[in-house]
C-alpha positions in Angstrom: 0.0 0.0 0.0 1.3 3.4 -0.9 1.1 6.1 1.8 0.7 9.7 0.9 1.2 12.7 3.1 -1.2 15.5 1.9 -0.2 19.0 3.0 -2.7 21.8 2.5 -4.6 24.5 4.2 -6.5 27.1 2.2 -6.7 24.7 -0.8 -7.7 21.6 1.2 -11.3 21.6 -0.3 -10.2 22.4 -3.8 -11.3 20.3 -6.8 -7.7 20.0 -8.2 -6.5 18.5 -4.9 -9.5 16.1 -4.7 -8.9 15.0 -8.3 -5.2 14.3 -7.5 -6.1 12.2 -4.5 -8.7 10.3 -6.5 -6.2 9.6 -9.2 -3.6 8.3 -6.7 -6.3 6.2 -5.1 -7.4 4.6 -8.4 -3.7 3.8 -9.2 -3.6 1.2 -6.5 -4.0 0.5 -2.8 -3.3 3.7 -0.9 -3.7 5.6 2.4 -3.7 9.3 2.9 -2.5 11.3 6.0 -3.6 15.0 5.8 -1.7 17.7 7.7 -3.1 21.2 7.8 -0.5 23.7 8.8 -2.0 26.5 10.9 -2.3 29.6 8.7 -3.0 32.8 10.6 -5.5 35.1 8.9 -4.1 38.3 7.4 -7.2 40.5 7.8 -7.4 40.7 11.6 -5.7 40.0 14.9 -5.9 36.3 15.5 -5.2 33.7 18.1 -3.6 30.3 17.7 -6.9 28.8 18.9 -8.7 30.5 16.0 -6.1 29.4 13.4 -6.4 25.8 14.8 -10.2 25.9 14.7 -10.2 27.0 11.0 -7.6 24.2 10.2 -9.7 21.6 12.1 -12.9 22.7 10.3 -11.2 22.4 6.9 -9.7 19.0 7.9 -13.0 17.5 9.0 -14.8 18.7 5.9 -12.1 17.2 3.7 -12.1 13.9 5.6 -15.8 13.6 5.3 -15.7 14.3 1.5 -12.9 11.7 1.0 -14.7 9.1 3.1 -17.9 9.5 1.0 -15.8 8.7 -2.0 -14.4 5.5 -0.3 -10.9 6.9 0.2 -9.1 6.0 3.5 -7.8 9.2 5.1 -7.0 10.6 8.5 -5.2 13.7 9.6 -4.5 16.6 12.0 -3.5 20.2 12.2 0.2 21.0 12.3 2.7 23.7 12.9 2.3 27.1 11.3 5.6 26.4 9.4 4.7 23.8 6.6 8.3 22.5 6.8 8.0 21.8 10.5 4.5 20.3 10.1 5.9 17.9 7.4 8.8 17.0 9.6 6.5 16.3 12.5 4.2 14.1 10.3 7.1 12.1 8.9 8.6 11.6 12.4 5.2 10.7 14.0 3.3 9.0 11.2 5.7 8.0 8.5 7.1 6.5 6.5 5.4 8.0 3.4 6.0 7.2 -0.3 5.3 10.7 -1.5 4.0 14.2 -0.4 1.1 15.8 -2.1 1.6 19.6 -1.5 -1.3 21.8 -2.4 -0.7 25.6 -2.8 -2.6 28.6 -3.8 -1.8 30.0 -7.3 1.6 31.8 -7.7 0.1 35.3 -7.3 -1.4 34.4 -3.9 0.8 31.6 -2.5 3.3 32.4 0.4 4.4 28.8 0.1 5.4 29.3 -3.6 7.2 32.5 -2.7 9.6 30.5 -0.5 9.9 27.7 -3.2 8.3 25.2 -0.8 7.8 22.3 -3.2 11.5 22.2 -4.1 12.6 22.7 -0.5 10.3 19.9 0.7 11.6 17.5 -2.0 15.2 18.4 -1.1 14.8 18.2 2.6 12.9 15.0 2.9 14.0 13.0 -0.2 10.4 12.2 -1.2 8.6 12.8 -4.4 6.5 15.9 -4.2 3.3 16.1 -6.1 2.5 19.8 -6.4 -1.2 20.7 -6.9 -2.4 24.3 -7.4 -5.9 25.1 -6.1 -8.1 28.0 -5.3 -8.7 29.2 -1.8 -11.4 27.3 0.2 -13.8 29.6 1.9 -14.9 27.0 4.5 -14.1 28.0 8.0 -12.8 31.5 7.0 -15.7 33.3 8.6 -14.5 32.7 12.2 -13.1 35.8 13.8 
């Protein structure tokens, strides 16, 4: 069974990410571990609890959607730094065969501005499947 670490936050509910997970699932027996790095809102003063609640809401919605499609998945929220969140997931829940990294489009993505897909592949020696999605609005209304 192939094990995939899926790393996403604002794009977790996006159709491109779901399509990628479905394609990997159809390719053979697989399991998916989702990590949602905490992403602080930019439009107001926030607390870690608020960021964690938004991440948890997104995670639960994604897990329900995947389970309805018959895809085995579990997950948790992770460190605000996606590199640390990935490191923690590999240490605590690995090994994984590949990392599915979902980002916002280049004009919006902080992760792409720091070249995260290349950095992750280099740091962890795993294939990185990069998916570009649009922001998910679920859970963003909390203040």
